[in-house]
N, C-alpha and C positions, 0 to 999 in steps of 0.2 A: 558619497554613497553609503559610508558606514552609518552616518546619522540617520539616513533614510531607512536603512535596514533595521536599526535599533528601534526607530519609531514604529515600524510595521510590526516588529516582534512584540512591542509594548501593547499593541492592540489585542494580542492573544492572552495577555495576563488579566483574565477576568474569572469571576466565580464559576460561570458555566463551564469553562475549559478545565477548571480544577476538578469539577465533578466528572468530566469526560476522562481526565487523567486517571482518576480512581476507577472509573468504569472499565478502562482498558486493562487495568491491573486485575480486575475481577474476571474479565474475559480470558486473560492469560492463564490464571489459576484454573478456571473451568476447563480450558483446553487440556491442561495436564491431568486434571481429575478425569476427564473424558477418556483419555488414553489409558489411564490406570484402570478405570472401570471396565472398559472394553476388553482389556487383557484378562481381568478376573472372570468376566462372564464367559469368555471363550477358553479360559484356563490355558492361556498361552504366555510364553515368556515375552517380556518387554524390556527395552533398554533405554538408556539416556537419549540416544539419537531419535528414537521413536517419539519421545516427548517433545524434543526440539522441533521435529517435523510437524507434529500436531499443532504446535503453537505458530510456527513461522512458514510452514510449507505451502499453505494455501488450500485451495479446493481440490478434492480428489474426485475423479469420475465414478468411483465407488461411492454412491450417494449415502451419506449418513446425515440426518437432519441436524444433530447437535454440532458436530464440527463445521458443517456448512454455514449455519447461522453465526457461529463464533467467528469464522473467517470474514463474513460479510460485515459483522459488527466492527472488527478491527479496521478494515478499510474505510468504513463509513465514519468512524470516530475521527480518524486522521483527516478525512475530507472536511468534516464539520469544523475542526480546529483551523484548517487552512482557509476555510470560507471567510474568516475574519479579515484575511489579507486580500482575497480575490475581489474582482470587480472594482467599481468606482463609488466611493463614499463621498458625497457632495462636500461636506465641510472639511474633513481631514485631508482627502486627496486633492481638493482644490488648493489647499494651503501648501501641500507638498509639491504640487506642480508649479506653483508660483516660486517656491524656493529653488528647485532644481532647474527650472526653465527648460526642461527637455522631457518630452513624453517617453522617449526611448529609455533614458536613464531612470526615470520614475518607474517605468514598467519592469525594467531589469532588476531594480531594487525589490519589487514585489516577487519576481520569479526566484531570486536568490533567497529571499525570506521563506518562500514556500519550500524550497529545496532544504533549507536548514531545518524546518519543522519536520518534513518527511524523513530526513536523515536521522534526526534526533529520536523520533518515535520508532524507526526501524531498528536503530541500535538498542533502544530500550526493550523492544519486543524480543529481539534475538538474544541479548545477554540475559534478560530475566527468564526467558523461556529455557535457556540452556542451564542456568543455575537451578531453577526450580525442578527441572528434569533430573539433574544430578541428585538433588536432595530427596525427591520422591521415588525415583526409579533406579538410583544407584549410579556409580561412576562408569560402569562398563559401556563400551561402544562396539557393537558388532551387529551384523545382519541377523535379526531375531525372527522368530515365528511371526511376531506382530508385524514386522517390516514386510515379510513375504505375503501376509494376508491383506494388510491395509495399504501398504505403499509399494506395490509390485514394480512400479517403474524405476524405483530407486535401485533395484537389483542390477540395472544396466549401467550404473555409475561405477567406474573402475578406479577412481582416485581415492585419496584419504578422506576420512570423515571431517577433518578440519577444512579441507577444500570444499567438501559438500556444504558445510555450514556457511562458509564464506560466499559460495555461489548462491545459496538460498537468500542470504542477506542482500547481495547485489541485485538479484531479481526482484526481491521485495521492494527495495528502495527505488530502483529505476522504474518498476512497474507502477507503484503508487504515484510517483512523480509524473509519469506519463498520463495517468488517468486524470490527475488534478489539473495539469496544464491543458489537457484536451477539453475538460469541462470548462475551464476558464476561457479558452479561445471561443468556444461555442457560445458562452454567456455574453462575450463582447459582441459576437455576431448578432445576437438577438437584443443587444443593448438593454439588458435587464438583469439585475442581481438575483431576482426571484427565479430566473430561468435555471440557476444552478440546481435548485431543489428538483425541478422537473427532469432535468438532464440526469441527475443521480438516480432518480426513480426509474428512468428509462434504462440506464445501465444495469440496475439491479434486475430488471425484467430480462434483459439480454443475457445476464449471467445465469439466470434460471433456465432460459432457453438453451444456452450452451451446455449446462449441466444435464439437461434432458436430451442432449444430442440432437437438437433441432437446428442449430447453427454451428458454424465452425468457430474455432478459438479466436481467430483474428477479429471477429465481429462482437466479441465480448471483452471490452476494455478492462473490466475488473480482473479477469483471468490473466492479464499481463503480469501481475505481481505474484502469480502462483507458480510453484515448482512441481508439485506432486502430480499434476496431470500431464507433464512433459515426459518424454520417453526415457529420460535419465542419462543420456549420453552428454558428455561435456560439450560436444559440438552443438547440440541442440540448445543447451543452456546458454552458451555464448551467443548463438543466433537470437535467442529471446532477449538477452540483454541489449544487443545491438538494435533490435527492433524497438525496444522500449526507448532507447536513446533517440532513435530516428523519429518516433512519434512525438517525443518531447520537443525536439528541435523544430519540427514542422509546426507544432502547436504554438511555440513561442514566436516563430517568424510570422505565422498567420495573425497572432494577437497584435504584434507590432504593426503589421500592415493595416489591420482594421483600425487600430488606435490612431494612426497617422491620418486616416480618412475621417475621423470623428472630431467634433468640437466638444471637449469634455468640460470646458469652463462655462 
């Protein structure tokens, strides 16, 4: 299994993904700059936690084009990197299937690889977002005027800021993983790697519809990774995390079921 995972991770070591890595750095910086500029325009105080939420918190129902596009870009970049592992590549995967002699083991190797990629980028986004927020906005952590104006749902969170950051990280990780596994299972259903792109476009349309209050949150998978549009109570955060895990579990089981019915060789 280790060899299979390392081989899958090796597929991601390409020039395109290096460009995507630097692109996500740029998006993180732009998110911090956006928070800073918004505070200056409104002449309101802003703190480190505001910058962190601007980078990692996701989409807010208070629509602002800049933060919204930056959030979509972060999720999309992670998906594009994971796309190297998703689906069936005739030469490479046929060889891997021959070696492991088990569709389930082969597919679980892909799933674990995808989780490693999602986890790594979630850690990167959260740590880098927190450090840059501290550098640009200062070390102070408290409910500021900016929080009350742009992140009103956070006011309902009664635990420590450390707990808030950890919760945001878990929702981001489980949410993106749920989206990727969902797209992957649908791609297997249509038996085409190209379907991944069309599914992602559909999910982006659903996210716009959700942000425009045309559909509920559960019909917009990209919002699964978002914290800012939740009501802010720890109970609701935990419910979202459990929902993300449930979607991932169902998607993985569905993928395995579909794979066992297909002849990939």
